[in-house]
C-alpha positions in Angstrom: 5.1 52.8 18.1 6.6 53.3 14.6 9.8 55.3 14.5 9.8 58.3 12.0 12.0 56.5 9.5 9.8 53.4 9.3 6.7 55.6 9.1 8.2 57.5 6.1 9.1 54.2 4.4 5.6 53.0 4.9 4.2 56.3 3.5 6.4 56.0 0.5 5.2 52.4 -0.2 1.6 53.6 0.2 2.1 56.4 -2.2 3.7 54.2 -4.8 1.0 51.5 -4.4 -1.8 54.1 -4.8 -0.1 55.3 -8.0 0.3 51.9 -9.4 -3.4 50.9 -8.8 -4.8 54.2 -10.0 -3.0 54.3 -13.4 -2.1 51.8 -16.1 1.3 50.2 -16.0 4.4 51.6 -17.8 4.8 48.5 -19.9 1.4 49.3 -21.5 1.9 53.0 -22.0 5.4 52.8 -23.3 3.8 51.4 -26.4 0.9 53.8 -26.4 0.8 55.9 -29.6 0.3 59.1 -27.6 2.8 58.3 -24.8 5.4 60.7 -26.2 2.9 63.5 -26.5 1.8 63.0 -22.9 5.4 63.0 -21.7 6.1 66.2 -23.6 3.0 67.9 -22.2 4.0 66.9 -18.6 7.6 68.2 -19.2 6.2 71.5 -20.5 4.3 71.9 -17.2 7.5 71.2 -15.2 9.4 73.8 -17.2 6.7 76.5 -16.8 5.6 78.6 -13.9 2.6 76.4 -13.4 1.1 75.9 -9.9 2.8 73.3 -7.8 -0.4 71.2 -7.8 -0.2 71.0 -11.6 3.5 70.1 -11.4 2.7 67.3 -8.9 0.3 65.8 -11.4 2.9 66.2 -14.2 5.3 64.1 -12.1 2.7 61.5 -11.8 2.2 61.5 -15.6 5.9 61.1 -16.1 6.0 58.1 -13.8 3.8 56.5 -16.5 5.0 58.0 -19.8 8.4 59.5 -18.9 11.8 58.4 -20.2 15.4 59.5 -19.6 14.5 62.9 -21.1 12.4 63.6 -18.1 15.1 62.9 -15.5 16.8 66.4 -15.4 13.5 68.2 -14.8 12.4 65.8 -12.1 15.8 65.9 -10.5 15.5 69.7 -10.1 12.5 69.2 -7.8 14.3 66.9 -5.3 15.2 69.8 -3.1 11.7 71.2 -3.1 10.0 70.1 0.1 6.5 70.2 -1.4 7.3 68.4 -4.7 10.1 66.2 -3.5 8.0 63.0 -3.1 6.3 63.6 -6.4 9.6 64.0 -8.2 10.8 60.7 -6.6 7.6 59.0 -7.8 8.6 59.8 -11.3 12.3 59.0 -10.9 11.5 55.7 -9.2 9.5 54.5 -12.2 11.7 55.6 -15.1 14.1 52.9 -16.1 17.8 53.4 -17.0 21.0 54.7 -15.4 20.1 58.4 -15.8 17.6 58.2 -12.9 20.1 56.3 -10.7 22.7 58.9 -11.4 20.4 61.8 -10.6 19.4 60.2 -7.3 23.0 59.6 -6.3 23.9 63.1 -7.1 21.0 64.4 -4.9 22.0 62.1 -2.1 25.4 63.8 -2.0 23.9 67.2 -1.3 20.5 66.8 0.4 19.9 66.4 4.1 17.1 65.7 6.6 13.8 64.4 5.3 14.7 65.1 1.7 17.7 62.9 2.0 15.7 60.1 3.7 13.2 60.1 0.9 16.0 60.0 -1.7 17.7 57.1 0.0 14.4 55.3 0.1 14.0 55.6 -3.6 17.5 54.4 -4.2 16.7 51.4 -2.2 13.5 50.7 -4.2 15.5 50.9 -7.4 18.1 48.5 -5.9 20.9 50.7 -7.3 24.1 48.8 -6.7 26.0 51.8 -8.0 25.0 53.7 -4.9 26.9 51.4 -2.5 29.5 53.9 -1.5 26.9 56.6 -0.8 24.7 54.2 1.2 27.7 52.9 3.2 28.8 56.4 4.1 25.3 57.4 5.1 25.0 54.3 7.3 27.3 56.2 9.7 25.4 59.5 9.4 24.7 61.4 12.6 21.1 61.7 11.7 19.6 58.4 12.9 16.8 58.7 10.3 19.2 59.1 7.4 21.3 56.2 8.7 18.2 54.0 9.1 17.1 54.8 5.5 20.6 53.9 4.2 20.5 50.6 6.1 17.1 49.6 4.6 18.3 50.7 1.2 21.4 48.5 1.5 19.1 45.6 2.3 17.1 46.3 -0.9 20.4 46.4 -2.9 21.4 43.1 -1.4 24.8 42.6 -3.1 27.6 41.0 -1.1 29.3 44.3 -0.4 26.0 45.7 0.8 25.5 42.7 3.1 29.0 43.0 4.4 28.3 46.7 5.4 25.1 45.7 7.1 26.7 42.8 9.0 29.5 45.0 10.2 27.0 47.6 11.5 24.7 45.0 13.1 26.6 44.5 16.4 27.4 48.1 17.1 24.1 49.8 16.0 21.6 50.9 18.7 18.2 52.4 19.0 16.3 53.1 15.7 19.4 52.3 13.6 19.7 48.9 15.2 16.2 48.0 14.0 16.8 49.4 10.6 20.1 47.5 10.1 18.3 44.3 11.2 15.5 45.1 8.7 18.1 45.6 6.0 19.7 42.3 6.8 16.3 40.5 6.6 15.6 42.1 3.2 19.0 41.1 1.9 18.5 37.5 3.2 15.1 37.3 1.4 16.9 38.4 -1.7 19.5 35.7 -1.3 16.8 33.1 -0.8 14.9 34.2 -3.9 18.2 34.0 -5.9 18.7 30.3 -4.7 21.5 31.1 -2.3 19.7 29.2 0.5 22.8 28.6 2.8 23.8 32.2 2.7 20.2 33.3 3.4 19.9 31.0 6.4 23.2 32.2 7.8 22.1 35.9 7.6 18.7 35.1 9.1 20.3 33.3 12.0 22.8 36.2 12.5 19.9 38.6 12.9 17.8 36.5 15.2 20.8 35.9 17.5 21.8 39.6 17.5 20.7 42.1 20.2 17.9 43.5 18.0 14.3 44.5 18.7 11.9 41.6 19.3 9.9 42.2 16.1 13.1 41.9 14.0 13.9 38.7 15.8 10.5 37.3 14.9 10.9 38.4 11.3 14.3 36.8 11.1 13.1 33.6 12.7 10.3 33.3 10.2 12.7 33.7 7.4 15.1 31.1 8.9 12.3 28.5 9.2 11.0 29.0 5.7 14.6 29.0 4.2 15.4 25.7 5.9 12.4 23.9 4.5 12.0 20.4 6.0 15.0 21.1 8.2 13.1 24.0 9.8 10.7 21.8 11.6 12.5 21.8 14.9 12.9 25.6 14.9 9.2 25.9 14.0 8.2 23.7 16.9 10.4 25.7 19.2 8.3 28.8 18.5 5.1 26.9 19.3 6.6 25.8 22.6 7.6 29.4 23.6 5.7 30.9 26.6 5.8 34.2 24.8 2.5 34.9 23.0 4.1 36.9 20.2 6.5 34.0 19.5 3.7 31.4 19.6 1.7 33.5 17.2 4.7 33.7 14.9 4.8 29.9 15.0 1.2 29.7 14.0 1.5 32.1 11.1 4.6 30.4 9.9 3.0 27.0 10.2 0.6 28.1 7.5 3.4 29.0 5.2 5.9 26.1 5.3 5.9 23.7 2.5 4.4 20.2 3.0 6.7 17.6 4.3 8.5 16.9 7.6 6.9 20.1 9.1 3.5 18.5 8.8 4.6 15.5 10.9 6.3 17.8 13.4 3.2 20.0 13.8 0.9 17.0 14.2 3.2 15.5 16.9 3.2 18.8 18.7 -0.6 18.8 19.1 -0.6 16.4 22.0 2.1 18.4 23.9 0.3 21.7 23.8 -2.4 22.9 26.3 -6.0 22.7 24.9 -6.2 26.4 24.0 -3.0 26.4 22.0 -3.7 23.0 20.4 -7.1 24.4 19.2 -5.3 27.3 17.5 -2.7 24.9 15.9 -5.5 22.8 14.6 -6.9 25.8 12.8 -3.5 26.5 11.3 -3.3 22.9 10.2 -6.7 23.2 8.5 -5.3 26.0 6.4 -2.5 23.7 5.2 -5.0 21.0 3.9 -2.3 18.5 3.6 -3.2 14.7 4.1 -1.4 14.7 7.4 -3.2 17.8 8.6 -6.6 16.4 7.6 -5.8 13.1 9.4 -4.9 15.1 12.5 -8.1 17.1 12.3 -10.2 13.9 12.0 -8.5 12.4 15.0 -8.9 15.6 17.1 -12.6 15.9 16.2 -13.2 12.4 17.5 -11.9 12.8 21.0 -10.2 15.2 23.4 -11.2 18.4 25.1 -14.3 20.3 23.9 -12.1 23.2 22.8 -9.9 21.0 20.5 -12.9 19.0 19.2 -14.8 22.2 18.4 -11.8 23.6 16.5 -11.3 20.4 14.5 -15.0 20.0 13.7 -15.3 23.6 12.6 -12.1 23.4 10.5 -13.0 20.2 8.7 -15.6 21.9 6.6 -13.0 23.8 4.6 -10.1 21.4 4.9 -11.8 18.0 5.0 -12.8 15.4 2.4 -14.8 12.2 2.3 -12.5 10.7 5.0 -13.8 13.3 7.5 -17.5 12.4 6.9 -17.7 9.7 9.6 -16.4 11.8 12.4 -18.5 14.7 11.3 -21.7 12.7 11.3 -20.9 11.4 14.8 -20.3 15.0 15.9 -23.6 16.1 14.3 -25.6 13.9 16.6 -23.5 14.7 19.7 -25.4 15.7 22.8 -23.3 18.9 23.1 -25.2 21.5 21.0 -22.0 23.5 20.2 -20.3 20.4 18.8 -23.4 19.3 16.9 -23.7 22.7 15.3 -20.1 22.8 14.3 -20.2 19.4 12.7 -23.4 20.1 10.9 -22.0 23.3 9.4 -18.9 21.5 8.3 -20.8 18.7 6.6 -22.7 21.2 4.6 -19.4 22.8 3.5 -17.8 19.5 2.4 -17.6 19.3 -1.4 -16.9 16.7 -4.0 -18.4 13.6 -5.7 -16.5 11.4 -3.2 -18.4 13.0 -0.3 -21.8 12.5 -2.1 -20.9 8.8 -2.8 -20.0 8.2 0.9 -23.3 9.7 2.1 -25.2 7.5 -0.4 -23.2 4.5 0.7 -24.1 5.0 4.4 -27.8 5.4 3.9 -29.0 1.8 3.7 -27.5 0.8 7.1 -28.2 4.1 8.9 -30.6 4.3 11.8 -31.5 6.4 14.8 -30.6 10.1 14.5 -28.1 9.4 11.8 -30.7 8.4 9.2 -32.7 11.7 9.1 -29.4 13.6 9.0 -28.2 11.6 6.0 -31.5 12.1 4.2 -31.3 15.8 4.9 -27.9 15.9 3.3 -29.2 13.9 0.3 -31.8 16.6 -0.2 -29.4 19.5 0.3 -26.8 18.1 -2.0 -29.3 16.7 -4.5 -27.7 13.2 -4.3 -29.2 10.6 -6.5 -30.4 8.3 -3.7 -34.1 7.9 -4.6 -34.6 4.2 -3.6 -33.4 4.6 0.1 -35.3 7.9 0.4 -38.5 6.2 -0.9 -38.0 3.4 1.6 -37.6 5.9 4.5 -41.0 7.4 3.7 -42.6 4.4 5.4 -40.5 4.7 8.5 -42.1 4.6 11.9 -40.0 7.6 13.0 -41.6 11.0 12.3 -38.3 12.7 11.9 -37.1 10.1 9.4 -40.3 10.5 7.3 -40.0 14.3 7.4 -36.4 14.1 6.2 -37.3 11.5 3.5 -40.1 13.6 2.1 -38.0 16.8 2.1 -35.2 14.9 0.3 -37.6 13.5 -2.3 -38.8 17.0 -3.0 -35.3 17.8 -4.2 -34.4 14.5 -6.0 -37.4 12.5 -7.1 -38.0 12.1 -10.8 -41.3 12.4 -12.7 -41.7 8.6 -12.9 -41.7 8.3 -9.2 -43.5 11.5 -8.5 -46.7 9.5 -7.7 -45.1 8.5 -4.4 -45.3 12.0 -3.2 -48.8 12.4 -4.6 -49.8 9.4 -2.6 -48.4 10.9 0.5 -50.5 14.0 -0.1 -53.6 12.0 -0.7 -53.2 9.6 2.3 -50.8 11.1 4.9 -50.3 9.5 8.3 -50.9 12.7 10.3 -51.1 16.4 10.0 -47.3 16.8 10.1 -46.8 14.3 7.3 -49.5 16.1 5.3 -47.7 19.4 5.6 -44.4 17.8 4.8 -45.8 16.0 1.8 -47.4 19.2 0.5 -44.2 21.1 0.6 -42.2 18.2 -0.9 -44.7 17.8 -3.8 -44.6 21.5 -4.6 -40.8 21.5 -4.5 -40.6 18.5 -6.8 -43.3 19.7 -9.2 -41.8 23.1 -10.0 -38.4 21.6 -10.9 -39.7 19.0 -13.3 -38.5 19.6 -16.8 -41.6 18.0 -18.4 -44.5 19.8 -16.9 -47.1 18.0 -18.9 -45.9 14.6 -17.5 -45.8 16.2 -14.1 -49.4 17.5 -14.4 -50.5 14.0 -15.5 -49.1 12.5 -12.3 -50.7 15.1 -10.1 -54.1 15.0 -11.9 -54.5 11.2 -11.7 -56.0 10.9 -8.2 -57.7 14.4 -8.2 -61.2 13.0 -8.7 -61.1 10.6 -5.8 -58.8 12.4 -3.3 -60.2 13.8 0.0 -61.1 17.5 0.0 -57.9 18.7 1.8 -55.7 16.7 -0.7 -57.7 18.1 -3.7 -56.8 21.6 -2.6 -53.1 20.7 -2.4 -53.2 19.0 -5.8 -54.9 21.9 -7.4 -52.4 24.4 -5.9 -49.6 22.2 -7.2 -51.1 22.2 -10.7 -51.4 26.0 -10.4 -47.6 26.2 -9.9 -46.8 23.7 -12.6 -48.9 25.3 -15.4 -49.2 23.9 -18.9 -52.1 22.5 -20.9 -53.1 19.6 -18.7 -52.8 21.6 -15.5 -55.0 24.4 -16.9 -57.6 21.9 -18.1 -57.8 20.2 -14.7 -58.0 23.4 -12.7 -60.6 24.8 -15.1 -62.7 21.6 -14.7 -62.5 22.0 -10.9 -63.6 25.6 -11.2 -66.6 24.8 -13.4 -67.8 21.4 -12.0 -66.3 21.0 -8.6 -67.8 21.5 -5.2 -67.7 24.9 -3.6 -64.3 24.3 -2.0 -62.8 23.3 -5.3 -64.4 26.2 -7.1 -62.9 28.5 -4.5 -59.4 27.2 -4.9 -59.5 26.7 -8.7 -61.0 30.2 -9.4 -58.4 31.8 -7.3 -55.6 29.9 -9.1 -56.9 30.7 -12.5 -57.1 34.4 -11.6 -53.4 34.2 -10.9 -52.4 32.1 -13.9 -49.1 33.1 -15.3 -49.7 32.3 -19.0 -52.1 33.9 -21.5 -53.6 30.6 -22.5 -55.8 30.9 -19.4 -57.7 33.8 -21.0 -60.3 31.8 -23.0 -60.9 29.6 -19.9 -61.5 32.6 -17.7 -63.8 34.3 -20.2 -65.9 31.2 -20.4 -66.1 30.8 -16.6 -67.1 34.5 -16.3 -70.1 33.6 -18.4 -71.0 30.2 -17.0 -70.3 30.4 -13.3 -73.4 31.4 -11.3 -71.7 32.4 -8.1 -70.7 36.1 -8.1 -67.6 35.4 -6.1 -66.2 33.0 -8.6 -67.5 34.7 -11.6 -65.9 37.9 -10.5 -62.6 36.2 -10.0 -62.8 34.9 -13.5 -63.5 38.2 -15.2 -60.9 40.0 -13.2 -58.4 37.3 -14.1 -59.3 37.8 -17.7 -58.9 41.5 -17.5 -55.6 41.1 -15.7 -54.2 39.1 -18.6 -55.4 41.8 -21.0 -53.7 44.5 -18.8 -50.4 42.8 -17.8 -49.4 40.3 -20.4 -47.4 40.9 -23.6 -50.0 40.7 -26.4 -50.5 42.0 -29.9 -52.4 45.2 -29.7 -55.2 44.0 -31.9 -55.6 40.9 -29.7 -55.6 43.1 -26.6 -58.3 45.3 -28.0 -60.5 42.3 -28.8 -60.0 41.0 -25.3 -60.9 44.4 -23.8 -64.1 44.5 -25.9 -65.0 40.9 -24.9 -64.2 41.7 -21.2 -66.5 44.7 -21.3 -69.3 42.6 -22.7 -68.8 40.0 -20.0 -68.7 42.5 -17.0 -71.7 42.8 -14.7 -70.6 45.6 -12.3 -69.4 49.2 -12.7 -66.2 48.3 -10.8 -65.4 45.6 -13.4 -66.0 47.9 -16.3 -63.7 50.5 -14.8 -61.0 47.9 -14.8 -61.5 47.4 -18.5 -61.3 51.2 -19.0 -57.9 51.1 -17.3 -56.7 48.6 -19.9 -58.0 50.9 -22.7 -56.2 53.9 -21.1 -52.9 52.0 -20.8 -52.9 50.7 -24.4 -54.4 53.5 -26.5 -55.6 53.1 -30.1 -58.8 53.8 -32.0 -60.4 50.5 -30.9 -59.8 51.3 -27.3 -61.2 54.9 -27.8 -64.3 53.4 -29.3 -64.6 51.2 -26.2 -64.3 54.3 -24.0 -66.9 56.1 -26.1 -69.3 53.1 -25.7 -68.7 53.1 -21.9 -69.5 56.8 -21.7 -73.2 55.9 -22.4 -73.4 54.5 -18.8 -73.8 57.3 -16.2 -72.1 55.3 -13.5 -68.8 55.1 -15.3 -69.0 58.1 -17.6 -66.3 60.1 -15.6 -63.9 57.2 -16.0 -64.8 56.8 -19.7 -64.1 60.5 -20.3 -60.7 60.3 -18.5 -59.8 57.2 -20.6 -60.8 59.0 -23.8 -58.8 62.1 -22.9 -55.7 59.9 -22.2 -56.2 57.9 -25.4 -56.6 61.0 -27.6 -53.5 62.6 -26.1 -51.4 59.4 -26.8 -52.6 58.7 -30.3 -49.7 59.2 -32.8 -51.7 61.5 -35.1 -54.7 63.7 -34.7 -57.8 62.2 -36.1 -61.2 63.7 -37.0 -62.8 60.3 -35.9 -61.0 60.4 -32.6 -62.2 63.9 -31.8 -65.7 63.0 -32.9 -65.7 60.1 -30.5 -64.4 62.4 -27.7 -67.1 65.0 -28.6 -69.7 62.3 -28.0 -68.4 62.3 -24.4 -68.7 66.1 -24.1 -65.0 66.7 -24.8 -64.6 69.3 -27.5 -61.4 69.9 -29.3 -59.8 73.1 -28.1 -56.6 75.1 -28.4 -55.3 74.7 -24.8 -52.3 76.5 -23.3 -51.2 76.0 -19.7 -49.9 79.3 -18.3 -49.1 78.2 -14.8 -49.9 75.4 -12.4 -49.3 75.2 -8.7 -50.1 72.5 -6.1 -50.3 73.1 -2.3 -52.1 74.9 0.5 -51.9 78.6 1.5 -48.4 79.9 1.0 -46.9 76.4 0.7 -47.1 75.9 -3.0 -45.1 73.9 -5.5 -44.8 74.9 -9.1 -46.0 71.9 -11.2 -46.4 73.7 -14.5 -44.1 71.4 -16.5 -45.9 68.3 -15.3 -49.4 69.6 -16.2 -48.2 71.1 -19.5 -46.6 67.8 -20.5 -49.8 65.9 -20.0 -52.2 68.5 -21.6 -53.5 68.0 -25.1 -56.3 69.4 -27.2 -59.0 68.6 -24.8 -60.1 70.5 -21.7 -59.8 67.3 -19.6 -56.2 66.5 -18.6 -55.2 63.0 -17.6 -52.1 62.8 -15.5 -50.9 59.2 -14.9 -51.2 58.2 -11.3 -53.9 58.6 -8.7 -52.0 60.5 -6.1 -51.0 64.2 -6.7 -48.3 64.1 -4.0 -46.6 61.2 -5.9 -47.2 62.7 -9.4 -45.9 66.1 -8.4 -42.8 64.8 -6.6 -43.8 65.2 -2.9 -46.2 66.7 -0.5 -45.8 70.5 -0.3 -48.1 70.9 2.7 -48.4 67.7 4.9 -51.6 67.5 6.8 -53.2 70.3 5.0 -56.1 70.3 2.5 -54.4 71.0 -0.9 -55.5 72.1 -4.3 -54.2 72.1 -7.8 -54.5 75.6 -9.3 -54.1 76.0 -13.1 -54.0 79.2 -15.0 -54.8 78.5 -18.7 -56.2 79.7 -22.0 -58.8 77.9 -24.1 -59.0 79.2 -27.7 -57.3 82.3 -26.5 -59.6 83.0 -23.5 -58.0 83.0 -20.1 -59.3 81.0 -17.2 -58.4 79.6 -13.8 -59.4 76.2 -12.3 -59.0 75.0 -8.8 -59.1 71.2 -8.4 -59.2 69.4 -5.1 -56.4 67.0 -4.2 -56.4 63.9 -6.5 -59.5 65.2 -8.3 -60.3 65.1 -12.1 -58.6 67.9 -14.0 -61.4 69.3 -16.1 -60.9 72.9 -17.2 -64.1 74.9 -17.6 -64.4 76.9 -20.9 -63.9 80.6 -20.1 
C-alpha cells in the first residue's frame, strides 16, 4: 500500500497536472495583453471576504497570470487547511525568489500536513536555498514531514543535498527509509541528466545495495543499468536471470529502454538460456527495440524452437520486421499448426515498405503449393504491380490458386488487360470460378479511372456471351456508368431477351446519373411488358424526385412523366415530385391531375402544399386551387391535440406552422406519431382534433390517425 506521504505527493502531482492541461501555459499568458488585468482581479478576490471557493479559483488564475506581486497574498493562505493546496499551486508556478522565500518562511512555522505540502512544493521548485530547512526537517519526529523533506532534497539535487541524503540512507527506517531512497534516486537522475554519469552510477548503486524496500531497489537498478549504457548489459542480464518475477519484469521493461549496442547482443544471447515462457516475453521486448540484432533474433526464433517462442516471434515480426522476415513468415503462414499460421499471416499483413512488396513480387514466379495462393493474396491486398504472374496463375490447375489470382487481378489489373477478367466471366471453368471472376471483374471495373474504356472492354463480348455471363456483364456496366455503359444497358432493355430486359430495366431504374432520364422515358413508351415499362417510368420519376436539377427542367420532367404514366400509382409518384418542388408549373400539373377521380385527393393535397410554399400569394395559384374545390380562406388554428381519451398531446404549433390560406392542411410525413414527436397513446385508436376559425367562424374537426386534414367550413 502507498504510505500517506507518497499518497500526498502523488495527489500534488495530479493536481498540478490537471491544472497544466486545463489552462494555457504561463509563457503564453505572460505576454497576453490582459494578463495584468486578470492578475489584479484575482488578487482583489484574495483581498476580499469572498467565499473560499472563489478564492481557490483566484489562486488558480494566479498560477497562470500571477507575478511576484501575488506572492504575499498567496503566502497568507498557506496556513489555511482548505486553501493551502490552492495557494501552493499559485506559488509553485510563479517564478522568482519571492515565492521561494515565502515557502521557506512558511516551512519554518507550519506543521503536519500543511508542512508536508509546503516541503513538496519547495522540492518541485528545486529551491537550493532551502537546503538548511530541508536538512533539519529530514530529522523531524513526524515521519511524513521527514519523508517530504527527503524527497524534496532529491529534487534539489545539489551536492550538499545529496550528502544529506547519503548520510540518512543507512540509518533511516520505515517510511523514511523509502523516502530517502526515493530522494537519492531523484538526485541520481538529476546527475545523469547533467552529464555526471559516474556520480549518478555511484548513487544508484548505493541505493540498490542499501537495506531499502524492494521497489526502491528496482528503481535504482533500472537507473544503474540505463546510466551505464553498454556497460550495463551484464547487470541487465542479471535481472532477467533472477527467479523473482518482479526483478525479471524490471529486466524486461528496462530492456525496452536501453540504447542500441552491446545490450542487444547480450539480450539475444540470453534467449537460449531462458525457459520458453520467459524467452517468449523477452522476444516481445526485443520486438519493441526494432534493432537489426533484435529483428535477426526474432527471425531465428520464428523458424524453430518451442511453440511458445515461435508464436511470440511470429506475432512480433509484424511490427518489428522488414523484408528479411518475409521468408520465415511465409513458412509460418502455411504451417500445419493453426495458431502459428494465424500469427504469421497477421504479421505479413502488417509488414510495410517497398522492399517487402518487391520481395513478394520476386518470389511469385517460383512459388508453388500453398505458398503461391498466399503470395497472390498478398499481391491483391497490397496492390503490388505483379500483373503478369497473376495472369499466368489464372490458368492454374489448382482451384485455390485460380481464386487467389482472380482476386488479386481485381485489385491490380489495368484497363488494357481487363479483357482477361471478362473472358473468365464469359467462360469460367466451374461455378466457383464464375463467382470469383464476377467479383474480380466488378472490383476492377469500379476502380478504373477511364470508365468509357472500361465499358468498351466489358461490352465487347456482350452479344455472344452465355446468358449467365450477360447478366454479370450488364451488372458490371451498371456499376461503371458512363455513356457507353448506358447505351449498352439501354439496348439490352429494349431489344434483349426477357432475362436481359429484366436485368437491364432494373439497372436503369437504379442508374446514378441523370443522363439515364431520356433513355428511361423512351423505354416507358416503347416497352410492351408492364413489369419493365413500370420500372422505366418509376426510374424516370426517381431521377426527377431525387437528383439535383434546375427547377424548370424538373417541372418539364414531371409533366413528361405524368403523360407517360399508365396507372394511378405512377401518377401519385409524379404528384409527390410536384409537392416536393413547388412552383406554378407544378401547381398546374396538380390541377390537371385533379380531373381524375382516382387521384383527386392526392392532387388536392399536392396543390395545398404547393400553394403554402409559393413565395408570394398569386391570384392564378388560388384560381387553380379553386378548381380543385379549395377556396382561399382566412384560417386561424386555435388549438390542436393528438391522442386518445385523456392521453392527449398538444400539437398546436406543428399544425399552425403548416396551415396556410386553404382549408386543406398538408403536414409533411405520412405518420402522425412521427410528425408530432411520438405516440401519446400506444395501442389505442387516436385522433387529431383541431379547433379553428375560417373567415371568423369557429369550427372543430376530428381527423383519424394519419388521415387527410381537411377542415369543414363552419
